[in-house]
N, C-alpha and C positions, 0 to 999 in steps of 0.2 A: 233319668226321667226322659220318657218319651214325648216328643215335641211333633205332633201331627201337621201342625200348620208350617213348620220348618221343613218337614220331610217333603210336603206338598210343594212347597216353594221350590226346594232343591231340585226335585224331578221336573217340575214345569220348566225351569230353567235349563236343565241338562239336555233338552231337545233330542236331536238325533244321535247323541253320543251313546245313548243306551242301545239303539238300533245296531249302530256300528260296532260296539263293543265286542260282539261274539263273531265278527267276521274281519275285522281290520288286520288281525295278526295271528299267527299260528297259536299264542297263548289263549287267545279268545275262542279260537275254532275248536281246540282240545276240550275246553269246558263245555262247549256246546255238543260236540260229538259224544262225550261221556254222558251228558245229561239225556239226551236223545236215547242212547243205549239202555240206561236205566228206565225210562219211560216205556220203552219198546217190551221190555222184559216183564214190567209189572201191571201194566194197564189192562183193564178187560178189553175183550174183543170189539165193543161197541158201547154206546152209550153216551149220556151227558157229562161234561167235564167241566169243572170249575177252574179256570186258571186265575188264582188271586194273587195280586201283585204282578199283573201280566206284562207291565212295562209297554214296549212299542209292539207286540204281539209276535215276536218271532216264532216261539214254542207254539202258540196258538195256531199260527200258519201250518206248521207241521201236523199238528192235532187234527185240524180241518181237513187236510189233505188225506188223512188216514181214516177219514169218515166220520169222526166223533162230532157230536153237536157241542160247541165250545161256548161257554160264559165267560166273558172277560170282565175282571174286576181289578182297579188301581186307584190309588189315593190321587194320582196326578190326571187332570184334564187333559194336559198337553201330551202325555204318554198315550192316552186313550185315543187322542185325536191322531197321533201317528200311527197306532196299532189299526185303526179303521182304514186309514189311507193305505197302508201297507197290504192289508188283508185284500182291499179292494182291488190293488193292483196285480194280485195273484189269482184272482177269480175264485176264491172260495167263500166269498162272503155268504154264500147260501148256507153254510155249515155254522155259521156264527149266530148264535141265538141271542145275545145281548152284550151290551158295552154298559158298565155302570161304575160309576165314580164312588167309590165306597173305602172307607178304612177297613183293612182287614180285622182290625180289633172291633168292628162294628159291623156285622152283617146282618142286622135285624130286619133289612128289606128282603132277605132271602128266607123262605121257609126251610123247617127241618128236613132232613133227609131228602135233599132235593136232587143230589149228583151221585153217580156211579163212580166217580173218582174225583178227589179234591188234589190240586197241586198248588204249591206256593214255592216258586222257584227262584233262583237269583238270591237276593238278600233280604226279601221282606220281613221275614221273623228276626232278622239282626237288627234291622232299622227300627223296629217297634220298642226295642230295648225292654224296658221293665213291663211293656204291654203284652209280653210274649205269651203269658198264661192266658189272658182274655183273647189274644189272637188264636191260639191253638184250640181253645174250647169252641170258638166260632166255626173254625175250619172242621172240628169234629162234628159240630151240631148240623152244619149243612150237608154233610156226607151221609150217604146210606149207611145203616149199621154193617158192620163188615167188609166195607169197601176200602181200597186203596187210598192212603194219604201219603203223597211224597212231597217232602218238604226239603228245602236246602237252606243253609246258613254259613257265615263266614267262619272259617277255620281259625280257632285260636293259635294253636301253635304252628300250622301252615302259614299264617300270615306273617310268622317271623322269617319266612323265606324271602319275603318281599323287601327285607330291609336294603338289599344290595342296590335296588334303583333309588333307594331314598338316601337321606343322609344318616347312615347307620350310627356313626359316632354321637351324633346328637341325640338320637332316639335312645341309645343305651345310657347315655351319661345323664339325660334328663327324662328317663321313662316315665316318671309321674306326671309329667307336662302332656303325655300321649295317651296313657291308659289309667284308669281308676284303681291303681293297686299301689299299696304300700310296699316297698322292697324289704321293709323288716318283718313282713308276715310271709307266709308261706304261699307259693304261687297257687292260683284258684284254678278250678276246672271251667270256669267262664268269666269273662270280664268286660267291662264297657270301655269303650274308648273315650278319650277326653273330648267332649265339644270344644272346637275352636283350635285343636290341633290341627297343624298343616299336613300331617302324615295320613289323614283320612280324608276320603271325599264327602263323608257324611257320618253323624255319630252313629255308632252301631254296637251290638254285643257280639263278642266272639266266643265260640263254643269248642270245647273238645268233643270228641266222638262218645266219650263216656258219660258227659254230661248231656247230650243230644238223646242218647237212649234212656237215661234217667228221667229226663223231662217229657218225653212222649209216654213212657210206661207210667208215669206220674199221673197223666191224664187218661189211663185207661187203654192204651193203644198197645198192641202187640208188635214190636219191632222186628220186621221180616229181614231188612238188610240195612246197612249202612255203607255207603260209598263215599268216594273222594275223587275231586276233579284236579287235574294237573299235579298228580303225585311226581311225575318226572319233571315236567316243565317249569314247575314253581322254582326250582332251584337253579336254573341256567337260561336266564333271558338271554344273556349275550350270546348263545350258540344258535339261537333259533332261526336266525336269517339264513344261514348255511343250511339248516334242515329243510326250510321252505323251498329253496332253490332246487330240490331234488323230489321229485313226486314220489319216488319209492321209499325215500326216507320218511317223508311226511305220513304215508300210509302206514308204514311200519309204526311210526310213534303214536298214531291214532290206536293201532292194534294193541300196543303195549299199554297205552294208558287205560284201554277199556278192560284188559286183562288184569292190570294192577289195581284197579279202582276200589275193589271190595277186600283186598289183602289185609288183614288185620293189622299187620305190623306197619303198613304204609297209611292206613286212614288219615291219621292226623297230621301227614307230611303235605297234604294238598291244599288248595284255597278254599274250595267249598265242600262241606259235608252235605249229602244228601241222604236222607233217611226215608225208608220206604217201610210204612207200618200198616196194620190192619186197624180201621176204627173199632171201637168197642161194639160189641153186638147187642148190648143192651141187658 
């Protein structure tokens, strides 16, 4: 079940952590670089863009610098406050059209076909859990017919690479305490994490790339591409410091992550799935 009040409270309390997450270590920087790579590849040359679930505005800043008119939406007042502050510091506030505190499951304040592209990056679609069908319907509704819809979610299979920083033994022995899955049944193509588990920062739905494609197609979208972030770095946290200390190694890692991000055999190895779709033409 989706708990919007709980999600709002979590991200209001999360503060600057979300802003810092994409820059504080090489792992976050890879996610950031791969996501920007996908955006540059698929966005229209200009126009109005909705950044739904914008968080503290890191991608909105990049979009504004590229000349887009950006509309920011987030469920958290605190994340929007940070976004406005950070964007103001960069000098691109003139390209920001609005800041709106809205739930991605209810964008009724926004008119149909308002945007030339709609983004929902990070994990907003994962955090709404059972509200995902309503959320994607709203994102499609506010996009112009035939425009790009770029959304990302937490990867189900890729998340299991994160066991190493956590208590892997406890997770595996007590897996039903952490995910809503009965081990006597077949492993699903998407599942919910268990609220209250200490392995997750917030309750979410985890997706496979196959389910992500089916989900978007079910809503009438044409899926153009699915990519994945951290296909390499998800499996070796311990070696990242050595890479960070060498600029050439860091740049090569960024290049390889971008090269590999759409390889079909690696899609479910990364931590975030990024789907690029064309919204229904009517």
